[in-house]
C-alpha positions in Angstrom: 154.3 27.4 96.3 151.1 27.3 94.7 151.0 27.5 90.9 149.3 30.4 89.1 147.1 30.2 85.6 144.4 31.8 84.0 140.6 30.7 84.1 139.7 27.7 82.2 137.7 30.0 79.9 140.6 31.5 78.6 143.1 28.7 78.5 144.0 25.4 76.8 144.3 22.5 79.1 147.6 20.7 78.3 146.9 16.9 78.8 149.5 14.3 79.4 150.1 10.9 77.6 147.2 9.0 76.7 144.9 11.7 75.7 142.9 11.5 72.5 144.7 12.8 69.1 143.5 16.3 68.4 141.2 16.9 65.4 142.8 18.3 62.5 143.3 22.4 62.8 141.3 24.6 60.4 143.3 27.2 58.2 142.3 30.4 59.6 144.0 33.2 58.3 142.2 36.0 60.0 139.0 36.1 58.1 140.8 36.9 55.0 143.0 35.3 52.1 146.2 33.6 53.1 148.7 36.2 53.8 151.7 36.8 51.3 155.0 38.4 51.5 153.4 41.6 50.7 151.0 41.8 53.7 152.4 39.4 56.3 152.9 41.6 58.8 149.7 43.3 58.7 146.5 42.3 60.9 144.6 40.6 61.2 146.5 37.9 58.8 149.4 38.6 60.8 148.1 36.4 63.6 148.5 33.7 61.3 151.7 34.5 59.5 153.6 34.7 62.8 152.8 31.3 63.7 153.5 29.9 60.2 156.6 31.9 58.9 158.4 28.6 57.4 155.6 28.3 55.2 156.2 31.7 53.8 160.0 32.1 53.8 163.1 29.7 53.4 164.1 28.3 56.7 166.9 26.0 58.3 165.8 23.6 61.0 167.1 24.3 64.8 167.3 21.2 66.6 168.4 19.8 69.9 168.2 17.0 72.4 164.9 16.8 74.1 164.7 17.7 77.6 162.5 16.5 80.6 158.8 16.1 79.5 156.8 19.1 80.0 154.6 19.3 83.4 151.4 21.0 83.0 151.0 23.9 85.6 148.8 23.1 88.7 145.4 24.8 88.4 145.0 26.4 92.0 144.9 29.8 91.6 143.9 32.4 88.5 145.8 35.3 87.3 144.5 38.5 88.1 141.6 40.3 85.9 144.0 43.2 84.9 146.6 40.5 83.6 144.0 38.8 81.9 142.5 42.2 80.3 146.2 43.2 79.3 146.7 39.9 77.5 143.9 40.8 75.4 144.6 44.2 74.5 148.1 43.4 73.8 146.9 40.7 71.0 149.1 38.0 73.2 149.0 34.7 71.4 150.8 32.7 74.4 152.0 33.6 77.6 154.4 31.0 79.3 155.8 31.6 82.9 158.4 29.5 84.7 159.3 29.4 88.1 162.5 27.5 89.3 162.2 25.9 85.9 158.6 24.4 86.3 155.6 25.8 84.4 153.7 28.0 86.4 151.6 29.8 83.7 150.4 28.5 80.3 148.0 30.3 78.5 146.9 30.2 74.5 144.5 32.4 72.7 141.8 30.7 70.8 143.2 29.0 67.9 146.9 29.0 69.2 148.5 25.7 69.9 151.3 24.5 72.3 153.3 23.6 69.3 152.9 26.6 67.1 156.4 27.8 66.3 155.7 31.7 66.5 158.1 34.2 65.0 159.9 35.9 67.7 161.5 39.0 65.5 164.1 40.7 67.6 164.1 38.3 70.5 166.2 36.5 67.7 169.1 39.1 68.6 169.2 38.0 72.3 169.6 34.1 71.3 172.6 35.6 69.2 173.8 37.2 72.3 173.7 34.0 74.3 175.6 32.1 71.4 178.3 34.7 71.1 178.6 34.5 75.0 179.0 30.7 74.8 181.5 31.1 72.0 183.7 33.6 74.1 183.3 30.8 77.1 185.0 28.4 74.7 187.6 30.4 73.6 186.6 30.7 69.8 185.5 34.3 69.9 187.1 37.4 71.2 185.4 40.3 71.9 188.0 43.0 71.8 188.8 41.8 68.2 187.9 43.8 64.7 185.0 42.7 63.2 187.2 42.7 60.1 189.2 40.1 61.4 186.2 37.6 61.5 184.4 39.1 58.5 187.0 40.6 55.9 184.3 41.5 53.5 183.5 44.6 56.3 186.7 46.1 56.1 185.9 49.0 53.7 182.3 49.7 55.1 181.0 51.3 58.4 181.4 48.4 60.4 185.1 48.0 59.1 186.8 49.7 62.2 184.4 48.3 65.0 184.9 45.8 67.6 182.7 42.4 68.4 182.0 43.8 71.6 180.6 46.9 70.0 178.2 45.0 67.9 177.0 43.0 70.8 176.2 45.8 72.9 174.8 47.8 69.7 177.1 50.8 70.1 178.4 50.5 66.7 177.8 53.8 65.6 176.3 53.2 61.5 173.7 55.4 59.4 170.6 53.5 59.8 167.2 54.7 61.2 165.1 52.3 63.0 161.9 53.6 62.0 159.7 50.9 61.2 157.6 52.9 58.8 160.6 54.7 57.4 162.8 54.3 54.5 165.8 52.4 55.8 163.9 49.6 57.6 161.9 49.4 54.2 165.4 48.7 52.2 166.6 46.4 54.7 163.2 44.6 54.8 163.5 44.1 50.9 167.2 43.4 51.1 166.6 40.4 53.7 163.5 39.1 52.0 161.0 40.2 54.1 159.1 42.0 51.4 158.6 40.8 47.8 161.4 42.0 45.7 162.6 41.2 42.0 166.2 41.9 43.2 167.1 41.3 46.8 170.8 42.1 47.4 170.5 40.0 50.7 171.7 40.5 54.4 175.5 40.4 53.8 175.5 42.8 51.2 173.4 45.4 52.6 175.4 45.2 55.9 178.5 45.6 54.3 177.2 48.6 52.4 176.0 50.3 55.5 178.4 53.5 56.4 179.4 54.9 59.8 178.3 58.4 61.1 181.1 58.8 63.8 183.2 57.0 66.6 182.0 53.7 67.6 181.6 52.6 71.3 180.3 55.7 72.7 176.6 55.4 72.9 174.0 52.9 72.0 172.7 53.1 68.5 169.9 50.1 68.1 170.2 49.2 64.3 169.0 45.6 63.3 171.5 44.8 60.7 173.9 45.1 63.5 172.7 41.9 65.0 173.0 40.1 61.5 176.7 40.9 61.3 177.1 39.5 64.9 175.5 36.5 63.6 178.1 36.5 60.8 180.9 36.7 63.2 179.9 34.0 65.3 179.6 31.9 62.0 182.9 32.6 60.8 184.3 32.3 64.7 183.2 28.6 65.1 182.5 27.4 61.4 178.8 26.9 61.4 175.7 28.3 60.4 173.7 30.4 63.0 170.8 27.7 63.1 173.6 24.9 64.2 175.2 27.2 66.5 171.8 27.8 68.2 171.2 23.9 68.2 174.5 23.7 69.8 174.6 26.3 72.4 171.0 27.1 73.2 168.4 24.0 72.1 170.4 21.2 73.2 171.5 22.9 77.0 168.0 24.1 77.6 166.4 20.7 76.4 164.3 22.2 73.9 161.0 20.3 73.6 160.4 21.1 69.7 162.6 22.3 66.9 162.9 25.8 65.8 162.8 27.3 62.4 165.8 30.0 61.6 164.6 32.3 58.4 166.9 32.6 55.8 167.2 35.3 52.9 167.4 34.4 49.5 170.9 33.9 49.6 171.0 31.6 52.3 172.0 34.0 54.9 170.4 33.6 58.6 168.0 36.3 59.4 169.5 36.7 62.8 168.1 40.2 63.5 164.6 38.6 64.0 164.0 35.3 61.9 164.1 32.7 64.8 160.5 30.8 65.3 159.9 28.8 68.3 157.3 27.5 70.3 156.1 29.5 73.6 157.6 26.9 76.0 160.9 26.7 74.3 160.8 30.5 74.2 160.4 30.3 78.0 163.4 27.7 78.5 165.8 30.2 76.5 165.1 32.8 79.4 165.6 30.2 81.7 169.4 29.5 80.6 170.4 32.9 82.0 169.5 31.9 85.5 172.6 29.6 85.4 171.4 26.2 86.6 171.2 24.4 82.6 171.7 20.9 82.7 175.1 21.4 80.3 176.7 24.1 82.3 174.8 27.1 80.9 175.8 29.4 83.8 179.6 29.3 82.3 178.4 29.7 78.8 176.2 33.0 79.8 179.1 34.7 82.1 180.0 37.2 79.5 176.5 38.1 78.7 175.6 38.3 82.2 177.6 41.4 83.2 176.4 44.8 83.7 175.8 47.0 80.9 176.9 50.3 79.9 174.5 52.7 81.7 176.4 55.7 80.3 176.2 54.4 76.5 172.5 53.7 77.0 171.7 57.1 78.8 173.3 58.9 75.6 171.9 56.5 73.0 169.0 55.9 70.9 166.5 54.1 73.2 167.4 56.2 76.4 163.5 57.5 76.3 162.1 54.2 75.6 163.4 52.7 78.8 165.2 55.1 81.1 167.8 54.3 83.7 168.4 50.8 81.7 171.3 49.2 80.4 172.4 46.9 77.3 174.7 44.0 77.2 174.8 41.2 74.7 171.6 41.9 72.6 169.9 41.8 76.2 168.0 44.8 77.9 168.7 45.3 81.8 165.7 47.3 82.5 166.9 48.8 85.7 170.5 49.1 85.0 171.7 45.9 86.3 171.7 41.9 85.1 169.2 41.2 87.9 166.6 41.5 85.4 166.9 40.9 81.8 164.6 41.6 78.8 164.6 40.5 75.2 161.8 42.3 73.2 160.7 42.2 69.5 158.4 44.0 67.6 154.3 43.2 67.8 155.1 42.0 71.3 157.6 39.4 71.4 159.2 39.2 75.2 161.6 37.1 77.5 161.5 38.6 81.1 164.0 37.0 83.4 164.0 37.8 87.1 167.0 36.1 88.0 166.9 36.7 91.9 163.3 35.4 91.8 164.1 32.6 89.7 160.9 33.7 86.9 160.8 33.7 83.1 157.8 35.3 81.6 157.5 34.2 77.6 154.9 36.2 75.6 154.2 35.9 71.9 151.5 38.0 70.3 150.5 39.8 67.1 150.0 43.3 67.9 148.6 44.7 64.5 151.3 47.6 65.1 155.1 47.1 65.2 155.0 49.0 68.6 152.0 50.1 70.8 152.8 52.5 73.4 150.1 51.8 75.8 150.5 48.0 76.1 154.4 48.6 76.3 153.8 50.7 79.4 151.9 48.1 81.1 154.0 45.3 80.2 157.0 45.2 82.5 154.7 46.2 85.6 152.8 43.1 84.5 155.9 40.9 84.5 157.0 42.1 87.8 153.8 41.5 89.5 154.1 37.9 88.4 157.4 37.3 89.4 156.6 38.8 92.8 153.7 36.8 93.4 155.4 33.6 92.3 158.5 34.1 94.5 155.9 35.3 97.6 156.8 38.7 97.8 153.2 40.2 97.6 
């Protein structure tokens, strides 16, 4: 099986032991001053900020036992010109593809390095889903239990009568509009410390104060604070912080190459809806855990996650038009309505695409100027499917 990579002009060669030490990096903030909390989401400075979030926010280290040494892809055949063009249009910072757990593609934009820890935004939710699935496998978390049995502070709020399963599948019916330019998201960003504020209430207080708008469990309602609460439930169930849980159930089993960062609010609560930072290589390793042949029995720990999602809940939910015919389970999208293909996705272009049967994982990190770009989004899944087919020899 040949390996696929981009042409030399567009890629960074990853070299092995004995290579001369790299020159010190220049601090390039995108042509302007160093980004601050007030403008870190704004281009062009976001390209630097997304790779240096731990310099802007408080964070907790995510560590794990290193796995096998990274083997650079074999440079035998270039990626297609359309895909190369897509990487530019989508402001991609890094693209790493695994096939059978081995590196098949490794590409970095100019100025981006393999050890950069890029913020993953809502891909963090999907990592929480892996943690929750592992806790279910270990008998520490009951998906059918009420949320309030783990977090009594939620008893009088909108989440009080929701179940853990309804959190994980985003079917808790909460009054919150996930409009990244809207007032709800702005209040949320201030509460979690993503925007400057003299009095940030914190994630936990914000979550407990959200009201419900009807019965839970009937349709998907994509609400980022729901993932924050799911992580809080996991922390209470296991008696560990989210960073410790990710270290134990994700970084360790997948053999992470580098530490990660879990961003925190001003009160020390994990930003579980979008605060994990990781290298592109480790991002790809996250996806490979779902193929089920991890060194520490990852297949068992992801079993709850890898069941079919509720297509009916999706069809009547808030994202039905975003990805028709899909399903959702444990913070992972099932684009074709089955767990054969899985997707984790975050704003500004962060994705993990897992084709389970073809054993292909695509990890993408990007710095789109907008939270969501319709044109490049419509190109993303076809591009990743084409990569998977090529590597599996289906084309």
